PABARO-124690 format. One record per residue: residue in one letter; x, y, z of N, C-alpha, C in turn. Coordinates in steps of 0.05 Angstrom, whole numbers, padded with zeros to 5 digits, always signed. Example, Ala and Ser with C-alpha at 12.3 -4.5 7.8 and 13.67 -1.06 7.14 Angstrom:
2
A+00264-00114+00156+00246-00090+00156+00264-00066+00156
S+00257-00045+00142+00273-00021+00143+00258+00001+00157
***
This chain:
219
M+00055-01275-01335+00058-01250-01321+00042-01229-01333
D+00025-01213-01312+00009-01195-01322+00020-01164-01318
P+00025-01157-01342+00041-01128-01341+00027-01108-01322
N+00003-01110-01329-00012-01084-01315-00011-01088-01286
A-00012-01115-01277-00009-01123-01247+00021-01113-01236
V+00036-01116-01249+00068-01113-01243+00070-01082-01241
L+00060-01067-01261+00061-01039-01265+00045-01026-01240
N+00024-01039-01234+00007-01029-01212+00022-01032-01186
R+00037-01054-01179+00053-01055-01155+00074-01035-01157
V+00085-01034-01177+00107-01016-01179+00099-00987-01172
M+00074-00981-01182+00063-00952-01177+00052-00946-01147
R+00045-00971-01134+00039-00970-01108+00063-00967-01089
L+00088-00981-01100+00111-00977-01085+00120-00951-01083
A+00117-00936-01111+00127-00910-01110+00109-00893-01093
R+00089-00897-01087+00072-00885-01063+00073-00893-01037
L+00098-00910-01035+00104-00919-01008+00090-00940-00998
D+00071-00953-01013+00057-00975-01003+00073-00999-01000
T+00086-01004-00979+00104-01029-00974+00086-01053-00974
S+00063-01054-00970+00046-01079-00970+00048-01097-00993
V+00060-01084-01018+00069-01099-01039+00084-01121-01034
F+00105-01113-01014+00124-01134-01008+00109-01160-00995
D+00091-01154-00979+00075-01180-00967+00061-01194-00987
E+00052-01183-01013+00038-01195-01030+00053-01214-01046
V+00075-01205-01055+00096-01219-01072+00113-01239-01056
R+00119-01235-01033+00133-01251-01016+00130-01279-01017
D+00104-01286-01017+00094-01314-01017+00084-01326-01040
D+00084-01311-01061+00073-01317-01089+00096-01328-01105
E+00099-01352-01110+00123-01360-01127+00122-01352-01155
K+00100-01346-01166+00093-01337-01194+00107-01307-01197
E+00114-01294-01174+00122-01267-01173+00154-01265-01175
L+00167-01292-01178+00195-01288-01183+00201-01276-01207
V+00191-01286-01231+00200-01273-01258+00192-01247-01260
P+00168-01237-01250+00163-01206-01253+00182-01190-01234
A+00189-01201-01211+00208-01188-01198+00234-01183-01211
I+00248-01207-01227+00268-01202-01238+00266-01182-01263
V+00242-01182-01274+00236-01163-01297+00239-01135-01286
V+00227-01128-01266+00229-01101-01254+00254-01096-01247
M+00274-01111-01234+00300-01109-01233+00315-01101-01259
A+00312-01117-01275+00324-01115-01303+00318-01091-01320
V+00290-01084-01319+00281-01058-01334+00289-01036-01319
S+00291-01038-01290+00304-01011-01277+00331-01007-01281
A+00349-01030-01285+00375-01029-01292+00381-01019-01319
L+00363-01028-01337+00365-01013-01362+00360-00987-01368
I+00336-00973-01352+00332-00947-01354+00352-00934-01339
A+00369-00944-01318+00390-00929-01303+00415-00930-01329
G+00414-00953-01345+00434-00947-01367+00428-00931-01384
I+00402-00919-01396+00397-00901-01411+00403-00875-01397
G+00399-00873-01373+00405-00849-01361+00439-00843-01357
A+00453-00866-01360+00482-00863-01361+00490-00853-01386
W+00475-00866-01407+00484-00855-01434+00473-00823-01442
L+00452-00821-01429+00443-00793-01431+00461-00772-01416
W+00471-00780-01392+00493-00765-01378+00517-00764-01391
L+00526-00783-01406+00549-00779-01427+00546-00760-01449
V+00520-00759-01456+00514-00744-01479+00516-00713-01468
F+00505-00705-01445+00503-00679-01436+00529-00673-01425
D+00543-00687-01417+00569-00680-01404+00595-00687-01419
K+00590-00691-01442+00615-00696-01458+00633-00671-01462
P+00658-00680-01466+00680-00656-01470+00676-00643-01493
E+00683-00619-01497+00680-00601-01519+00689-00615-01542
G+00681-00615-01564+00695-00628-01589+00693-00657-01588
A+00677-00669-01570+00671-00697-01576+00646-00707-01578
K+00642-00734-01586+00614-00743-01589+00612-00773-01576
V+00587-00782-01570+00589-00806-01555+00585-00829-01577
D+00603-00849-01572+00599-00874-01592+00577-00889-01580
F+00560-00891-01596+00530-00904-01589+00538-00931-01588
G+00553-00941-01607+00562-00972-01608+00572-00985-01584
K+00587-00968-01571+00605-00977-01546+00582-00972-01519
V+00570-00954-01521+00546-00946-01503+00531-00973-01500
L+00518-00982-01527+00502-01001-01530+00509-01028-01518
I+00535-01033-01523+00546-01061-01515+00555-01058-01485
N+00571-01037-01475+00582-01035-01450+00561-01025-01431
I+00544-01006-01438+00527-01000-01414+00496-01013-01420
L+00485-01011-01440+00457-01023-01444+00454-01049-01439
V+00476-01062-01455+00476-01093-01448+00488-01106-01427
M+00514-01101-01427+00532-01111-01409+00529-01097-01381
G+00526-01072-01381+00520-01057-01355+00491-01068-01342
T+00475-01072-01358+00449-01085-01347+00451-01114-01338
V+00465-01130-01350+00471-01157-01345+00489-01158-01319
F+00509-01141-01316+00524-01142-01291+00509-01129-01263
T+00493-01110-01271+00476-01097-01253+00455-01121-01239
V+00443-01134-01255+00425-01157-01248+00439-01178-01235
V+00460-01190-01243+00478-01210-01231+00486-01201-01205
L+00492-01177-01200+00504-01167-01173+00486-01163-01153
W+00457-01152-01166+00436-01152-01150+00427-01181-01136
A+00430-01199-01152+00426-01228-01140+00449-01237-01123
V+00472-01224-01125+00495-01230-01106+00487-01216-01080
W+00477-01191-01081+00471-01172-01058+00447-01189-01045
A+00429-01201-01057+00406-01218-01044+00415-01241-01029
A+00439-01251-01044+00451-01278-01031+00464-01274-01008
V+00479-01249-01007+00500-01246-00987+00480-01232-00966
T+00460-01222-00967+00440-01215-00945+00427-01238-00935
Y+00424-01257-00951+00411-01280-00942+00430-01294-00923
V+00456-01301-00929+00476-01312-00914+00483-01298-00891
V+00484-01272-00890+00488-01259-00862+00466-01265-00844
L+00440-01260-00854+00418-01264-00837+00418-01293-00826
V+00425-01314-00844+00420-01345-00835+00445-01352-00822
Q+00470-01347-00830+00493-01359-00819+00504-01344-00797
F+00502-01317-00800+00510-01302-00777+00495-01294-00756
Y+00470-01284-00765+00448-01277-00741+00432-01301-00734
K+00432-01327-00750+00420-01346-00742+00388-01343-00747
E+00382-01327-00767+00353-01318-00766+00341-01336-00788
Q+00314-01339-00792+00301-01353-00809+00299-01333-00837
A+00302-01344-00861+00303-01327-00885+00299-01346-00907
D+00285-01340-00929+00284-01355-00953+00295-01339-00976
L+00313-01349-00993+00327-01335-01013+00306-01324-01035
Q+00288-01345-01041+00269-01336-01064+00253-01317-01054
M+00241-01316-01027+00228-01294-01020+00242-01264-01021
L+00270-01269-01012+00284-01243-01016+00288-01232-01047
L+00291-01254-01065+00289-01245-01089+00265-01231-01102
R+00244-01244-01093+00217-01232-01100+00210-01204-01090
T+00218-01199-01064+00212-01174-01057+00235-01156-01064
M+00259-01160-01063+00282-01141-01070+00281-01137-01100
G+00270-01153-01117+00266-01149-01146+00249-01120-01149
Y+00228-01126-01137+00208-01100-01138+00220-01076-01123
A+00236-01079-01104+00248-01059-01088+00267-01043-01107
A+00275-01053-01129+00295-01041-01148+00281-01020-01166
F+00258-01013-01159+00248-00991-01183+00260-00965-01178
P+00269-00956-01152+00280-00929-01153+00306-00924-01167
L+00320-00947-01176+00342-00940-01196+00334-00926-01220
S+00310-00928-01228+00300-00915-01253+00305-00880-01251
L+00307-00875-01227+00313-00847-01223+00338-00836-01236
S+00355-00859-01240+00378-00852-01253+00380-00838-01284
L+00350-00843-01293+00342-00832-01319+00345-00800-01321
L+00342-00791-01296+00342-00759-01293+00371-00750-01294
A+00392-00770-01300+00418-00758-01299+00423-00737-01320
L+00404-00736-01339+00407-00712-01359+00402-00688-01351
V+00391-00683-01327+00381-00660-01318+00408-00643-01307
P+00414-00619-01322+00441-00603-01318+00442-00597-01287
A+00469-00602-01277+00475-00598-01249+00460-00613-01228
L+00437-00623-01232+00427-00642-01216+00428-00674-01219
G+00437-00682-01244+00438-00708-01258+00454-00728-01232
F+00474-00718-01226+00490-00735-01205+00475-00740-01179
G+00460-00719-01170+00445-00721-01148+00421-00741-01150
F+00407-00741-01173+00387-00757-01180+00397-00786-01178
A+00421-00790-01189+00432-00818-01191+00437-00829-01160
V+00449-00810-01150+00454-00821-01117+00429-00825-01107
A+00412-00807-01105+00383-00807-01095+00369-00838-01104
G+00373-00844-01126+00367-00870-01139+00378-00896-01121
L+00403-00895-01117+00414-00914-01104+00409-00914-01075
V+00407-00893-01062+00397-00890-01032+00369-00902-01029
L+00350-00893-01046+00320-00904-01045+00319-00934-01049
W+00343-00940-01070+00339-00971-01071+00347-00985-01049
F+00366-00972-01032+00375-00987-01009+00352-00990-00990
V+00340-00965-00989+00319-00961-00965+00297-00980-00971
M+00287-00981-00996+00266-00999-01007+00271-01030-01003
S+00299-01032-01005+00307-01060-01005+00307-01067-00974
T+00312-01052-00957+00310-01057-00928+00282-01064-00919
Y+00263-01051-00928+00235-01056-00925+00227-01084-00936
A+00243-01091-00959+00235-01115-00972+00246-01138-00959
V+00268-01136-00947+00284-01155-00931+00266-01159-00902
Q+00259-01141-00892+00242-01139-00870+00218-01153-00871
S+00205-01151-00895+00180-01166-00899+00184-01196-00899
T+00206-01207-00902+00213-01235-00908+00221-01250-00882
T+00227-01234-00862+00238-01247-00837+00229-01234-00808
Q+00235-01250-00789+00228-01242-00763+00246-01225-00748
A+00270-01225-00761+00294-01213-00748+00291-01184-00745
S+00305-01174-00722+00301-01146-00715+00310-01127-00734
S+00301-01103-00735+00306-01082-00757+00337-01077-00756
D+00352-01079-00736+00376-01069-00738+00394-01095-00751
R+00382-01115-00748+00399-01142-00761+00393-01140-00792
V+00366-01131-00798+00360-01129-00828+00375-01108-00839
V+00375-01086-00828+00393-01065-00837+00422-01069-00844
M+00433-01084-00822+00463-01092-00824+00465-01114-00846
S+00447-01131-00848+00453-01151-00868+00447-01140-00897
N+00427-01122-00900+00422-01113-00926+00446-01089-00930
A+00457-01077-00912+00477-01061-00920+00506-01078-00928
I+00507-01101-00914+00534-01114-00924+00529-01123-00954
G+00504-01133-00958+00498-01142-00986+00505-01120-01007
F+00492-01095-00999+00495-01069-01016+00523-01061-01020
V+00540-01064-01000+00570-01053-00997+00581-01073-01019
V+00579-01098-01016+00589-01122-01038+00579-01111-01067
F+00554-01105-01071+00546-01097-01100+00558-01073-01110
A+00558-01051-01088+00568-01029-01101+00605-01030-01105
V+00619-01044-01087+00646-01045-01093+00654-01058-01115
V+00641-01084-01121+00643-01099-01144+00633-01083-01169
M+00614-01073-01168+00603-01054-01191+00627-01031-01196
A+00633-01021-01174+00655-01003-01181+00682-01007-01196
L+00689-01032-01186+00713-01045-01194+00710-01054-01226
I+00688-01069-01230+00679-01069-01257+00678-01047-01274
A+00670-01023-01265+00668-01002-01279+00696-00993-01287
R+00714-00989-01265+00742-00981-01269+00760-00994-01287
S+00752-01020-01285+00771-01038-01300+00761-01044-01328
T+00734-01045-01333+00723-01050-01362+00706-01027-01375
G+00697-01012-01360+00676-00990-01368+00652-01001-01373
M+00645-01026-01366+00619-01042-01369+00602-01037-01340
T+00587-01014-01342+00574-01005-01318+00549-00993-01322
S+00536-00983-01307+00508-00970-01312+00503-00950-01289
G+00484-00928-01298+00473-00910-01273+00496-00896-01261
L+00498-00891-01238+00515-00871-01225+00546-00880-01229
F+00555-00906-01234+00579-00914-01238+00592-00903-01258
I+00578-00895-01282+00592-00883-01302+00601-00857-01301
S+00594-00840-01276+00608-00822-01273+00639-00816-01264
E+00646-00842-01260+00676-00849-01254+00695-00842-01279
R+00709-00824-01279+00726-00823-01307+00740-00843-01314
H+00751-00864-01294+00766-00887-01306+00744-00905-01321
A+00722-00905-01314+00700-00922-01329+00696-00910-01354
Q+00693-00884-01359+00691-00870-01384+00717-00877-01403
E+00740-00879-01390+00764-00883-01407+00766-00911-01415
E+00756-00929-01397+00764-00957-01402+00742-00965-01427
G+00715-00952-01421+00695-00958-01441+00698-00939-01470
Q+00717-00924-01469+00724-00905-01492+00695-00899-01506
Y+00681-00884-01489+00658-00877-01501+00657-00849-01516
Y+00676-00835-01517+00680-00811-01530+00699-00811-01554
E+00691-00799-01576+00707-00801-01601+00709-00771-01609
A+00728-00764-01624+00730-00736-01635+00711-00730-01656
D+00696-00708-01651+00673-00699-01671+00686-00684-01693
I+00693-00695-01713+00707-00686-01738+00684-00678-01754
P+00688-00652-01767+00669-00643-01787+00669-00659-01815
D+00646-00663-01822+00645-00679-01850+00665-00665-01872
S+00668-00642-01871+00689-00629-01891+00718-00641-01885
L+00723-00650-01864+00754-00654-01855+00758-00684-01855
K+00735-00700-01856+00738-00728-01852+00754-00741-01875
G+00753-00729-01900+00768-00738-01921+00798-00734-01918
L+00804-00711-01910+00829-00701-01904+00840-00722-01881
E+00828-00726-01858+00834-00742-01837+00845-00771-01847
N+00829-00781-01865+00833-00809-01875+00861-00807-01893
L+00868-00785-01901+00896-00785-01921+00918-00791-01901
F+00916-00783-01878+00938-00786-01857+00935-00812-01839
K+00918-00826-01847+00918-00855-01832+00937-00873-01845
***
């Protein structure tokens, strides 16, 4: 894998050069780079979630970085990548089984992996008052780029491509939200859900050093 070539493709996609999808679609060597782009984008979204917790924390609390590391940066990234693969698989099944169109799962994974780069916008969740908007924009742009990615792999009509991709995306979003609410292990936009914050137990009381010894006496 050539990191410079991968970065160059991502930068071209950021300039809306969707011909990148045509390049990676038929290149079997691009599967691993595509997964790397997906994973790095998910990790950046996790960092954005961490920063959002830091800047949005309740008064008198601090963020437990140990839990952030495990639940968001590690498990959140893993769940995001796995559910992205499920998203691609659902899109494939809808195209092939329901619409009876020709499609190739590995082609979908290669193109949709590169299409995940807008998820990195979640890093801007730290911007006061605009963080949630950036996180939402990242998800919307991810869906839009994924639609172009899917279209590059099939001769299906655009309405069928949009519908197939939308069904896959809904599965991704619903399962991700359920995991967030039940375990707190999530990333990006999904950390804004209060149940996710409570389940993850990301906040702890910010006790001054002068009072920590006194607190231990009552434990």
